[in-house]
C-alpha positions as CSV (number, residue, x, y, z in Angstrom):
1,M,0.0,0.0,0.0
2,P,1.5,3.4,-1.0
3,T,2.5,5.6,1.9
4,D,4.0,8.5,-0.2
5,K,1.9,11.6,-0.6
6,R,2.2,14.0,-3.5
7,K,4.2,17.0,-2.4
8,T,3.6,19.3,-5.4
9,D,0.7,20.2,-7.6
10,R,2.9,20.1,-10.7
11,G,1.2,18.3,-13.6
12,K,-2.3,18.7,-12.1
13,A,-3.5,21.4,-14.5
14,S,-7.1,20.9,-15.8
15,R,-8.1,20.8,-19.4
16,E,-9.7,24.3,-19.1
17,I,-6.3,25.8,-18.2
18,Y,-4.7,24.0,-21.2
19,D,-7.6,25.4,-23.4
20,L,-6.8,29.0,-22.1
21,A,-3.1,28.6,-22.7
22,A,-3.7,27.1,-26.2
23,E,-6.0,30.1,-27.0
24,E,-3.3,32.5,-25.9
25,V,-0.9,30.8,-28.4
26,T,-3.2,30.3,-31.3
27,L,-5.5,33.3,-31.3
28,R,-3.5,36.0,-29.4
29,H,-0.1,34.9,-31.0
30,K,1.7,34.7,-27.7
31,S,4.8,32.6,-27.7
32,L,4.5,29.0,-26.4
33,R,7.0,29.6,-23.6
34,E,5.3,32.8,-22.5
35,A,2.0,31.1,-22.3
36,T,3.4,28.2,-20.4
37,S,5.1,30.4,-17.8
38,S,2.0,32.5,-17.2
39,Y,-0.2,29.4,-16.7
40,N,2.6,27.3,-15.0
41,L,2.5,24.5,-17.5
42,N,5.1,22.5,-19.3
43,H,5.9,23.8,-22.8
44,T,6.1,20.3,-24.4
45,S,2.8,19.3,-22.9
46,L,1.1,22.4,-24.2
47,Y,2.6,21.9,-27.6
48,R,1.3,18.3,-27.7
49,Y,-2.1,19.5,-26.6
50,I,-2.3,22.2,-29.3
51,K,-1.4,19.6,-31.9
52,K,-4.1,17.3,-30.7
53,K,-6.6,20.2,-30.5
54,T,-5.9,21.4,-34.0
55,A,-6.2,17.9,-35.4
56,Y,-9.5,17.4,-33.6
57,E,-10.9,20.7,-34.9
58,A,-9.8,19.7,-38.4
59,D,-11.7,16.4,-38.0
60,E,-8.6,14.3,-38.4
61,T,-9.1,12.5,-35.0
62,V,-12.2,11.1,-33.5
63,G,-11.6,11.8,-29.8
64,A,-11.3,15.1,-28.1
65,P,-7.8,16.0,-26.9
66,T,-6.9,14.7,-23.4
67,I,-4.5,15.7,-20.7
68,G,-2.1,13.3,-18.9
69,Y,-2.4,9.6,-18.7
70,P,-5.7,7.7,-18.6
71,E,-6.8,6.3,-15.3
72,K,-6.1,2.7,-14.7
73,T,-9.6,1.6,-13.8
74,V,-10.9,-2.0,-13.7
75,F,-14.6,-1.2,-13.9
76,T,-16.5,1.5,-15.7
77,A,-18.3,4.2,-13.7
78,S,-21.7,2.5,-14.2
79,E,-20.3,-0.9,-13.2
80,E,-18.7,0.6,-10.0
81,K,-22.0,2.2,-9.2
82,I,-23.8,-1.1,-9.6
83,L,-21.2,-2.9,-7.4
84,C,-21.4,-0.2,-4.8
85,D,-25.2,-0.4,-4.7
86,Y,-25.0,-4.2,-4.4
87,L,-22.6,-4.0,-1.4
88,L,-24.8,-1.4,0.3
89,N,-27.9,-3.6,-0.2
90,C,-25.9,-6.5,1.3
91,A,-25.1,-4.3,4.3
92,A,-28.7,-3.1,4.6
93,A,-29.8,-6.8,4.7
94,N,-27.4,-7.5,7.6
95,F,-25.2,-9.5,5.3
96,C,-22.0,-7.4,5.6
97,L,-19.0,-8.7,3.8
98,S,-15.6,-8.3,5.5
99,N,-12.9,-6.4,3.6
100,K,-11.3,-9.7,2.5
101,E,-14.6,-11.1,1.4
102,T,-15.4,-7.9,-0.5
103,R,-12.0,-8.0,-2.2
104,T,-12.4,-11.6,-3.2
105,F,-15.9,-10.9,-4.5
106,V,-14.6,-8.0,-6.6
107,Y,-11.8,-10.2,-8.0
108,K,-14.2,-12.9,-9.0
109,L,-16.5,-10.4,-10.6
110,A,-13.6,-8.9,-12.6
111,V,-12.6,-12.3,-13.8
112,E,-16.1,-13.2,-14.7
113,Y,-16.5,-10.0,-16.8
114,N,-13.0,-10.6,-18.4
115,K,-11.7,-7.3,-17.1
116,N,-8.1,-6.2,-17.4
117,I,-6.8,-6.6,-13.8
118,P,-3.4,-6.1,-12.2
119,S,-1.2,-9.1,-11.8
120,S,-1.2,-8.8,-8.0
121,W,-5.0,-9.4,-8.1
122,T,-4.3,-12.7,-9.9
123,Q,-1.5,-13.8,-7.5
124,N,-3.6,-13.0,-4.4
125,Q,-6.9,-14.1,-5.8
126,M,-8.5,-10.9,-4.5
127,A,-8.6,-7.2,-5.3
128,G,-5.9,-5.0,-3.8
129,E,-6.2,-3.1,-0.6
130,V,-5.6,0.2,-2.3
131,W,-8.5,-0.4,-4.7
132,L,-10.8,-1.0,-1.8
133,L,-9.6,2.0,0.1
134,Q,-10.1,4.2,-2.9
135,E,-13.6,2.9,-3.5
136,K,-14.5,3.6,0.2
137,E,-13.1,7.1,-0.1
138,L,-14.8,7.8,-3.4
139,K,-18.2,6.4,-2.4
140,Q,-17.9,7.5,1.3
141,I,-18.6,4.0,2.7
142,D,-17.5,3.0,6.2
143,A,-16.0,-0.3,7.2
144,K,-19.5,-1.8,7.8
145,G,-20.8,-0.8,4.4
146,N,-22.9,2.1,5.5
147,L,-23.0,5.4,3.6
148,L,-21.3,8.4,5.3
149,S,-23.3,11.5,4.9
């Protein structure tokens, strides 16, 4: 389980900030490095984003330009919502699953749906602790499966 915490906010700029900086470069003819210094961005990242954006606007690419790396998610947002609702229904019916039982259930579900899972899940035959903690934080669920309001 990772214990390191991020110490900087470098590389956490949103897409809106990249759009503003790209507008400065393309429409207002500001230099790339001036725009990146005023918005606190990396010049190479902004250059790549501008290339993606112009290709998208010229209908050369299908998808809209993205920032950073894609998240490594096992389930889609709708599948996670269904899973969360199921676990909450189990808790409401006094059929609470322990953390290990929940992780084993999630692993079996991912294997059943042929999801791309980390190798540690396959070795341990259960989902990782980090995954469960992130889900609990995102969905605001306590250890017994109750929603925190």
